[in-house]
LOKE-474067 format. One record per atom (N, C-alpha, C): residue in one letter; x, y, z negated. Coordinates in steps of 0.001 Angstrom, whole numbers, plus 500000, padded with zeros to 6 digits. Layout:
<recs>
AXYZ...
</recs>
This chain:
<recs>
M708900912552263837M709232911913265261M708342910452265172H707473910533266203H706465909183266402H707322908171267032R707433907188266403R708099905803266880R707347904980267723I707602905014268911I706881904086270176I707685903152270665F707186901743270707F707784900561271178F707021900201272460I707660899914273590I706976899336274792I707611898197275267G706596897276275572G707153895947276125G707712896275277565A708972895775277521A709809895810279022A709753894558279695D709447894663280997D709370893377281981D709968893796283199P711222893260283482P712014893792284725P711225893459286075R710222892751285930R709472892422287278R708557893861287433Q708361894502286519Q707243895577286517Q707893896825285954Q709151897270286537Q709735898406285931Q709030899717286111V708120899637287203V707240900954287500V706352901072286511S705970900022285872S704845900411284854S705415900846283640L706680900381283296L707445901191282075L707549902612282306T708076902777283429T708416904140283844T707432904973283731T706180904638284405T704995905421284537T704319905784283085L704302904792282382L703905904723280940L704644905764280391I705881905642280152I706685906589279552I706477908003279805H706573908294281101H706235909583281559H704768910056281210S703851909258281269S702405909709280823S702343910043279277I703178909363278636I703322909679277091I703907910983276929T704948911320277424T705889912359277017T705122913656277814A704267913493278886A703687914630279568A702528914895278675N701849914014277936N700609914632277200N700846914672275412A702013914192275119A702366914202273763A702490915805273258K701901916142272051K701973917433271667K703011917521270392E703629916264269965E704370916078268944E705715915390269372P707016915321268852P708030914586269330P707800913201269136V708186912335270299V708122910979270319V709493910372270429A709667909060269916A710856908423270377A710408907050270868I710813906840272106I710397905566272880I711473904637273028T711142903415272606T712084902180272762T711574901070273501P711976900769274780P711572899653275587P712226898371274564L711192897425274619L711607896171273947L712123895273275112V713555895241275088V714232894344276227V714592892954275559L713959892040275814L714219890687275184L715589890368274975E716508890559276117E717823890079275878E718632890804274799T718075891881274414T718832892685273141T718195892439271818L717364891540271910L716528891351270546L716765890052269934P716715889737268660P717038888575267968P715740887512267998L715463887338269318L714195886447269542L714504885715270989K713938884559271105K714018883772272419K712773883554272910R711698883454272126R710356883104272435R709880884172273550Q709275883624274587Q708493884465275509Q707467883832276229G706434884490276741G705318883965277353G705029884399278784L703953884820279036L703674885330280435L704566886397280801T704882887406279734T705884888328279819T707029888207278787P708109888977279110P709190888824278000P708812889515276649F707652890291276719F707261890938275570F705921890341274980T705590889149275233T704576888428274777T704585888311273406W705828887961272700W705953887767271153W706903888816270728S707735889456271478S708706890441270914S707968891587270236R706784892048270653R706033893133270143R705840893123268673F705672891734268177F705578891482266687F706944891783265961L708090892191266494L709363892553265914L709216893815265452V708375894590265908V708282896065265539V708548896476264111P707843895998263168P708092896310261730P709501895883261444Y710111894893261826Y711392894248261447Y712409895267262051L712138895827263425L713105896704263993L713104898187263361C711938898355262678C711862899676261848C712434899500260409G712891898361260005G713343898112258729G712381898254257734F711067897564258238F709844897630257379F709597899037256675Q709720899968257494Q709495901387256902Q708637902384257808G707728902856257302G707167903995258212G705960903409259224K705613904228260125K704639903665261175K705192903719262454A704768902781263369A705215902607264699A704258902027265556L704160902487266819L703074902001267774L703763901084268733F703078900025269059F703559898948270113F702362899224271321L702908899297272652L702097899407273762L702537898400274669D701510897720275363D701914896891276692D702472897918277792A703166897235278668A703954898243279661A702884898669280892D701704897787280785D700732898076281841D699530899127281543M700036900004280918M699091901290280302M699349902632280821L698346903480280659L698737904797280982L697943905813280129A698951906676279428A698315907628278526A697839908779279044L696533909197278726L695923910264279383L695790911317278083G695926910915276846G695752911814275708G697043911935274826D696981912875274057D698036913031273105D698388911935272112V699410911078272121V699598909815271425V699666910364269921S699974911368269489S700094912000268163S698776911690267411E697604911621268154E696010911496267585E696187910138266903V696888909211267657V696941907894267124V697463907718265867F698426908267265703F699511908256264376F698706909126263407N698075910145263648N697287910662262554N696008909982262332A695398909262263256A694260908543263033A694430907172261903A695724906780261938A696157905624261262A696507906078259977A695815906820259101A696233907613258030A695996906594256502D695251905701256720D695027904862255405D696280903848255123S697028904178254354S698225903273254035S697910901897253327S696636901536253161S696405900371252616S696039899332253811K695893899709254922K695862899103256044K697187898501256871A697312897417257123A698610896817257663A699004897182259083V697822897092259933V697820897398261284V696461898220261581Y696551898966262621Y695352899573263280Y695297898984264712V694151898669265132V693941898289266740V692626898641267046V692212898581268422V690996899031269054V690247897611269132K689137897371268231K688509896249268020K687249895870269263D687047897074270020D685710896907270715D686318896339271978Q686692895081272021Q687431894467273315Q687506892971272960P688088892219273862P688271890794273558P689396890806272540L689115889743271576L690207889537270601L691661889322271025F691573888627272216F692993888474272722F693631889766273358E693125890742273295E693441892169273793E693913893051272487W693484892622271386W693807893473270148W695288893783270057A696169892923270469A697661893052270155A698347893869271250S697582894154272389S698055894961273420S698418896301273102M697794896815272026M697958898311271448M698016898095269952I699039897916269156I699045898015267593I699797899036266941M699047899725266092M699809900773265158M700167899816263860F701489899862263722F701897898971262446F702234900048261495N701662899651260161N702168900334259093N703305899362258471C704453899542259020C705559898754258871C706045898315257566G705713899236256518G706035898801255196G705111898094254395H704016897812255129H702946897166254292H703459895836254090Q703133895194252847Q703567893856252372Q703366892686253383A702070892780253965A701512891855254883A702577891565256258N703227892819256435N704158892810257730N705416892394257567K705539892119256139K707071891814256011K707308890220256381V706138889557256640V706457888110257159V706900888163258465L706930889174259165L707265889286260635L708668889400260865T709442888364260558T710701888299260859T711022887338262138P712132887649262801P712464886694264017P712093885170263770D712572884489262798D712446883247262510D710980882919262498F710042883743261916F708594883470261766F707869883628263014I708310884768263964I707900884962265081I708058883851266123E709153883088266127E709656882189266991E708458880989266952T707931880609265900T707013879553265872T705568879852265411A705277880903265041A703961881343264359A702929881265265417K701496880943264867K700412880961265716K699731881894265396S698527882222266310S697526883369265806S697809884825265654L699200884987266260L699643886363266131L699005887372266988H698601887152268230H697792887903269055H696384888108268549S695810887479267546S694643887620266893S694880888322265503I695990888797265261I696292889605264105I696341888581262884G696680887299263124G696435886131262278G697233886228260890W698231886983260834W699148887109259757W698493887976258721V697392888860259055V696884889872258270V695403889555257740D695124889819256509D693814889513256071D692965890599256990K691521890085257333K690868891031258130K690594892400257528G690491892417256093G690052893634255588G691254894701255688D692321894244255983D693754894979256183D693946895451257468I693076895243258455I693211895677259936I692286896946259945G692930897998260387G692114899169260650G691633899323262102T690505900237262201T689995900374263671T690293901774264287L690644901634265386L690936902891266172L689990903171267262P689649904344267575P688757904602268586P688798903913270001H687788903555270832H687851902903271693H688507903460272926E688515904829272862E689154905381274091E690560905441273969W691231904784272846W692715904637272879W693113903225273221N692330902370273744N692756901213274473N691561900839275452V691351901423276479V690322901047277291V690657900054278327C690485898903278171C690934897777278948C690081897520280140I690801897736281392I690116897599282592I690341895846283049P689247895377283235P687882895684283239P687106895546282184Y687599895020280938Y686740894558279812Y685710895778279147A686195896945279549A685487897992278922A684032898402279887Y683957897760280809Y682781898104281787Y681775896971282048P680457897103281944P679428896078282220P679609895620283609G679277894483284053G678994894110285351G680142893440285904Q681278893448285179Q682626892663285796Q682496891046285404H683560890497286103H683694889021285784H684757888700284506Y684371888147283590Y685239888139282406Y685706886721282141P686704886418281570P687061885055281084P686606884698279675N686285883476279158N685875883016277975N684449883572277536G683656883917278515G682392884193278012G682351885690277537Y683228886579277588Y683287887846277068Y682126888746277616V681514889344276671V680435890475277141V680910891738276936A680944892617278014A681367894087277710A680445894972277050P680905895943276347P680040896744275613P679051897540276480K677926897717276060K676722898514276772K677111899927277124N678144900514276281N678269901936276418N679780901992276296P680388901873277425P681961902200277526P682326903567277253P683450904004276819P683767905439276477P683730906202277759P683271907313277616P683104908151278922P684422908669279593S685373908618278705S686672908993278978S687891908142278401A688808907881278965A689925907249278193A691147908128277883K691566907700276779K692836908474276317K694134907562276542L693772906360276664L694807905261276888L694224904149277700V694755904005278991V694086902950279913V694847901795280003H694334900537279926H695044899434279920H694636898480281253F695586898218282141F695283897727283319F695517896161283107T694632895504282586T694852894089282094T695161893160283364Q694749893726284600Q694799892754285695Q696019893221286617G696772894055286029G698039894494286665G697659896142287049V698913896876287083V698608898454287344V698438898390288929P697956899778289276P697548899932290824P698632900030291517A699901899307291527A701062899400292361A700789898443293489W699616897576293559W699625896551294574W698197896590295071W697965896304296469W696725896373296971W695619895654296293E695969894569295678E694956893892294860E694261894560293634T694865895608293281T694503896276291970T694313897755292177E694564898302293507E694389899617293590E693011900228293714D692096899411293494D690551899909293473D690047900049292088Q691017899797291125Q690425899930289746Q690143901211289134P689198901446288257P689117902683287609P690401903363287204Y690724904648287356Y691817905443286733Y693039905200287672A692692904296288856A693917903959289596A694619905172290234Q693916906211290638Q694519907450291227Q695363908163290037A694724908194288929A695476908858287750A696832908172287741W696723906737287576W697981906103287438W699102906464288628M698567906384289852M699500906797290838M700059908190290773N699252908857290483N699722910542290401N700873910500289217Y700715909696288110Y701812909825287201Y702920909062287660R702623908074288289R703977907241288917R704620908057289960D703989908778290702D704846909668291697D705392910824291022A704943911452289917A705585912372289288A706747911788288406A706748910459287763A707773909802287212A708951909637288198M708652909196289500M709632908959290273M710160910187290968G709779911351290673G710391912491291301G709954912575292921T708804911982293190T708480912145294521T707666913219294978T707233914150293871T706388915211293940T707204916677294165K708494916633294197K709472917625294218K710630917396295179T710894918506295726T711919918337296869T713250918590296104W714216917943296681W715757918386296256W715960919807296050F715527920705296892F715543922094296856F715034922756295581E713818922350295320E712985922581294093E713914922246292784L714487921103292815L715328920735291732L716506921370291720M717301921486292741M718700921882292631M718998923184293496G718001923562294004G718384924754294873G719170926112294231R719030926256292923R719452927415292454R720529927126291449S720917925692291422S722200925333290667S723502925531291349V724680925412290619V725850925720291030V726196924628292106H725601923386292130H725730922267292945H725245922537294208A724340923434294530A723663923680295909A724515923921297133Q725430924907296741Q726362925114297976Q727354923967298230P728030923452297399P728617922260297701P727948921087298449T726729920999298019T725928919950298685T725603920285300270F725409921588300289F725077922061301642F726205921992302593D727475922210302008D728820922207302610D729098920865303093R728688919870302124R729046918381302456R728169918031303666L726831918371303610L725951917861304630L726296918444306089K726901919898306029K727207920389307217K728445919744307745A729560919442306811A730603918765307149A730441917314308007N729313916737307359N729093915301307721N728158915142309126G727970916377309543G727073916547310657G725540916289310363V725032916273309275V723869916072308803V722885917377309234V723365918478308949V722853919745309321V723611920556310110K723400921458311017K724182922230311921K724580923515311151D723761924109310490D724016925492309900D722681925580308896E722793926731308363E721651927264307364E720328926961307820D720071927517309126D718744927611309662D718222926195309926D719284925356310222D718953923810310612D718538923286309238Y719255923569308191Y718714922871306821Y717503923375306494I717159924826306604I715918925224306107I714810924482307101E714940924282308206E714026923452309056E713631922083308598K714809921337308464K714859919986308054K714274919885306603A714496920777305708A713965920827304383A712388921308304126G711906921757305199G710629922366305376G710478923757304417L711483924474304413L711623925699303667L711160926963304380V710739928035303841V710488929200304534V711557930230304067R712271930803305026R713374931713304698R712848932973304069A713261933380303101A713091934651302270A713222935721303118E712289936830303304E712590937958303992E713306939020303194
</recs>
């Protein structure tokens, strides 16, 4: 069972829901997904999001045992996340990150080797005041493993010709396809961000996650609950009869 922790932000529940669906839709091995809800954690510190600092609690929450993956909420999984766990095979590494991006984005996706000695410093008391956490500053550089770029394709940092803060220069050869997309400027739920690469893919997963791609009849039409529902609709005057329901539901009567 692969353990995955996702930063939860009540202002963007749609991001969390869409990411979870994209992970489970593409995973080929069992996953256990835990949203990091700050109010339930032994930590008060927060920044731009409630999970700015809570991400570093992952080894502590895992009892400093095994491997666990942290993901920012504003991501979309297009590949089998099991590949990340299998790629992080060197137990001498404390963490694995995608390095081909700005340093401040390294912590947006971290594979923790929770039992590594270096990670045992990540207690709630330490995290409350520690500096340089987002640059993985608690770990010796030699203990930081590297994951393929396609497993954290940061929009827009992966693409040349964009506007970046802090003088960052994008790589000349971005990955041809992404297995994990990170919408660093916000998911495509708003008009300001709906023109980004992979925006339509995110919208498709969002719609599927929200159940808007299936009708009620497709979900419940063959269940024992279908007839009582139809009877209630008829009793409340919502539909007149079966023919009226078929028309309103956009169904085709079987011959």
